[in-house]
C-alpha positions in Angstrom: 0.0 0.0 0.0 1.1 3.5 -1.1 -0.1 6.2 1.8 -1.1 9.7 0.0 2.0 11.4 2.2 3.8 9.0 0.7 2.5 9.4 -2.9 2.7 13.5 -2.3 6.6 12.7 -0.7 7.3 11.5 -4.4 6.2 14.5 -6.6 7.8 16.9 -4.3 11.3 14.5 -4.7 9.9 14.5 -8.0 10.4 18.0 -8.8 13.8 18.5 -7.7 14.8 15.2 -10.1 12.0 12.4 -11.3 14.4 10.4 -12.7 13.3 6.5 -11.5 17.6 5.4 -10.7 17.1 9.1 -8.1 13.4 8.4 -6.7 14.8 4.6 -5.9 18.1 6.0 -3.3 15.5 8.4 -2.0 12.6 6.5 -0.8 13.8 1.8 -1.4 11.1 0.7 0.3 8.9 1.1 -2.8 9.6 -0.1 -6.5 9.9 2.5 -9.1 10.2 2.9 -12.5 10.0 5.5 -15.8 8.4 5.9 -19.4 6.8 8.8 -21.4 2.7 10.1 -20.6 2.2 8.4 -23.7 2.8 5.0 -22.7 0.3 4.7 -20.4 -3.0 3.5 -20.9 -5.8 6.1 -20.7 -8.1 3.9 -19.0 -5.1 4.4 -16.0 -5.6 7.6 -14.2 -2.3 9.7 -12.7 -2.4 9.2 -8.5 -0.4 12.6 -8.7 0.2 15.0 -10.9 2.8 17.5 -11.1 5.0 19.8 -12.8 6.3 17.2 -15.8 5.2 14.3 -14.5 2.3 12.1 -13.7 2.4 9.3 -11.0 1.0 6.4 -11.2 0.6 3.3 -9.0 2.2 -0.1 -10.2 0.8 -3.2 -8.5 4.2 -6.8 -8.7 0.9 -8.3 -6.6 0.8 -11.6 -9.2 4.6 -11.9 -8.5 5.5 -12.3 -12.0 5.7 -8.8 -14.4 4.6 -4.7 -12.7 1.4 -3.5 -14.0 0.1 -0.7 -13.8 -3.1 0.1 -11.5 -5.9 2.2 -9.7 -5.8 0.6 -6.4 -3.5 1.8 -4.0 -4.7 -0.6 -0.9 -3.0 -3.2 -4.0 0.6 -0.7 -4.9 4.0 -1.6 -5.1 5.8 1.1 -6.6 5.6 4.1 -8.6 5.7 4.9 -12.7 6.4 8.2 -13.1 6.2 9.2 -16.5 7.3 11.9 -18.6 5.1 14.8 -19.1 5.2 14.9 -23.7 5.5 18.9 -24.3 2.7 18.8 -27.3 5.0 22.0 -29.1 
């Protein structure tokens, strides 16, 4: 489970350095992965947004591959999706 407070802390940290490697060092209890926002299916809603990034919950509950989820109760990590500049 990822609490709203944890999610807000990760969002604040992403403003300083949104790379997964940097966030892993700051939050070793969470899993992080990164991609571009246009790689995320529109059926998933961002759990948190900050300048430059949307944050999505991810879960490893199946024991196989990570998957995006809308459920913070089963989330074990966060997907950092870089926002695409449409210009």
